[in-house]
C-alpha positions as CSV (number, residue, x, y, z in Angstrom):
1,M,-10.4,-77.6,38.5
2,I,-10.5,-77.1,34.6
3,D,-8.0,-74.4,35.1
4,T,-5.6,-76.9,36.9
5,V,-6.1,-79.5,34.4
6,L,-5.3,-77.2,31.7
7,N,-2.1,-75.7,33.2
8,L,-0.7,-79.5,33.7
9,I,-1.2,-80.0,30.0
10,F,-0.2,-76.5,28.6
11,R,1.8,-75.0,31.2
12,C,3.4,-71.6,30.6
13,P,7.1,-71.7,31.7
14,H,6.9,-67.7,32.8
15,R,10.3,-67.1,30.7
16,H,9.4,-63.7,29.4
17,L,8.5,-61.4,32.3
18,T,8.5,-57.6,32.8
19,R,10.8,-55.7,34.9
20,P,9.5,-55.6,38.5
21,I,6.6,-52.9,38.9
22,T,5.6,-51.1,41.8
23,P,2.3,-49.1,41.3
24,V,2.8,-45.4,42.1
25,H,1.0,-44.4,45.3
26,K,-0.4,-41.0,46.5
27,V,1.5,-39.1,49.5
28,G,0.3,-40.8,52.8
29,T,-0.8,-44.2,51.3
30,P,1.5,-46.9,51.8
31,P,3.1,-48.6,48.8
32,G,1.4,-51.1,46.3
33,E,2.9,-54.7,46.1
34,T,5.8,-55.1,43.6
35,Y,4.9,-57.8,41.0
36,V,5.9,-58.8,37.5
37,V,3.8,-60.0,34.6
38,C,4.6,-63.1,32.1
39,L,4.1,-61.4,28.7
40,D,2.8,-64.7,27.4
41,C,0.2,-65.6,29.6
42,T,-0.5,-62.3,31.3
43,K,-0.5,-63.7,34.9
44,Q,0.6,-61.4,37.6
45,F,3.1,-62.4,40.1
46,A,4.2,-61.0,43.6
47,Y,8.0,-60.0,43.6
48,D,10.2,-60.2,46.5
49,V,12.6,-56.8,45.8
50,E,15.2,-58.1,48.6
51,N,15.3,-61.6,47.3
52,M,14.9,-60.9,44.0
53,Q,12.5,-63.7,43.4
54,I,9.2,-64.3,42.2
55,G,6.3,-65.2,44.3
56,K,2.9,-66.7,44.0
57,P,0.3,-65.6,41.1
58,I,-1.8,-62.6,42.3
59,G,-5.1,-61.7,41.1
60,Q,-5.4,-58.9,38.8
61,A,-7.0,-56.6,41.5
62,H,-4.8,-53.7,41.1
63,D,-5.8,-50.2,40.0
64,S,-2.9,-50.0,37.8
65,Y,-1.8,-52.6,35.2
66,V,1.2,-53.2,32.9
67,L,-1.1,-55.0,30.2
68,P,-4.5,-53.2,30.3
69,R,-7.5,-55.1,30.0
70,A,-9.0,-55.3,26.5
71,S,-11.8,-52.8,27.1
72,K,-12.4,-52.4,23.3
73,P,-10.3,-53.3,20.1
74,R,-7.9,-50.4,18.5
75,H,-9.2,-50.9,15.1
76,T,-12.8,-52.1,14.8
77,V,-13.8,-54.6,12.2
78,L,-15.9,-51.7,10.7
79,K,-13.0,-49.4,10.3
80,V,-10.9,-52.0,8.9
81,A,-13.2,-52.9,6.1
82,L,-14.1,-49.3,5.5
83,G,-10.1,-48.6,5.0
84,V,-9.7,-51.6,2.8
85,A,-12.8,-51.0,0.6
86,T,-11.8,-47.5,-0.2
87,V,-8.7,-48.5,-2.2
88,P,-10.3,-50.4,-4.9
89,L,-12.9,-47.9,-5.1
90,A,-10.3,-45.2,-5.6
91,V,-8.7,-47.2,-8.5
92,L,-12.2,-47.7,-10.2
93,A,-12.7,-43.7,-9.9
94,G,-9.5,-43.1,-11.2
95,S,-10.0,-45.3,-14.4
96,V,-13.5,-44.1,-14.9
97,L,-12.0,-40.5,-15.1
98,S,-9.1,-41.5,-17.3
99,V,-11.4,-43.1,-19.6
100,R,-13.7,-40.0,-19.7
101,H,-10.7,-38.1,-20.2
102,R,-9.5,-40.0,-23.2
103,N,-12.7,-40.2,-24.9
104,S,-13.3,-36.4,-24.6
105,E,-9.4,-35.7,-26.0
106,K,-10.4,-38.0,-28.9
107,K,-13.9,-36.3,-29.6
108,K,-11.8,-32.9,-29.3
109,N,-9.1,-34.3,-31.8
110,S,-11.9,-35.7,-34.3
111,D,-13.6,-32.4,-34.4
112,R,-10.6,-30.7,-35.0
113,N,-9.7,-32.8,-37.9
114,G,-13.3,-32.5,-39.4
115,N,-14.0,-36.2,-39.1
116,S,-17.1,-35.5,-37.2
117,R,-20.2,-37.5,-37.9
118,P,-23.7,-36.3,-38.4
119,A,-26.1,-36.6,-36.0
120,R,-28.5,-39.4,-36.5
């Protein structure tokens, strides 16, 4: 009921479709039903190859899919967060190392010139 009301309000025109797909079958089994998939709403529709017409919507009960079900995200949030966090840490480590390097160079130059301070 709710799905029907939402389809009336926000109806997908199904303009962006895949090419007709017939699932691969094993030898000795009948071929699967040919279908197309709307790339906007991911609905699958039966496809009549002889008349080249789109038929009624079919359930996603096939073993093979054009658009696989989302089993898990490609990049988890933790991986993305760690990847983003490493950039500022690398910049911070580089600046600390460059400051230490500059300070050691200054100390070497002052020791060479005889401008060393007496220890307190």
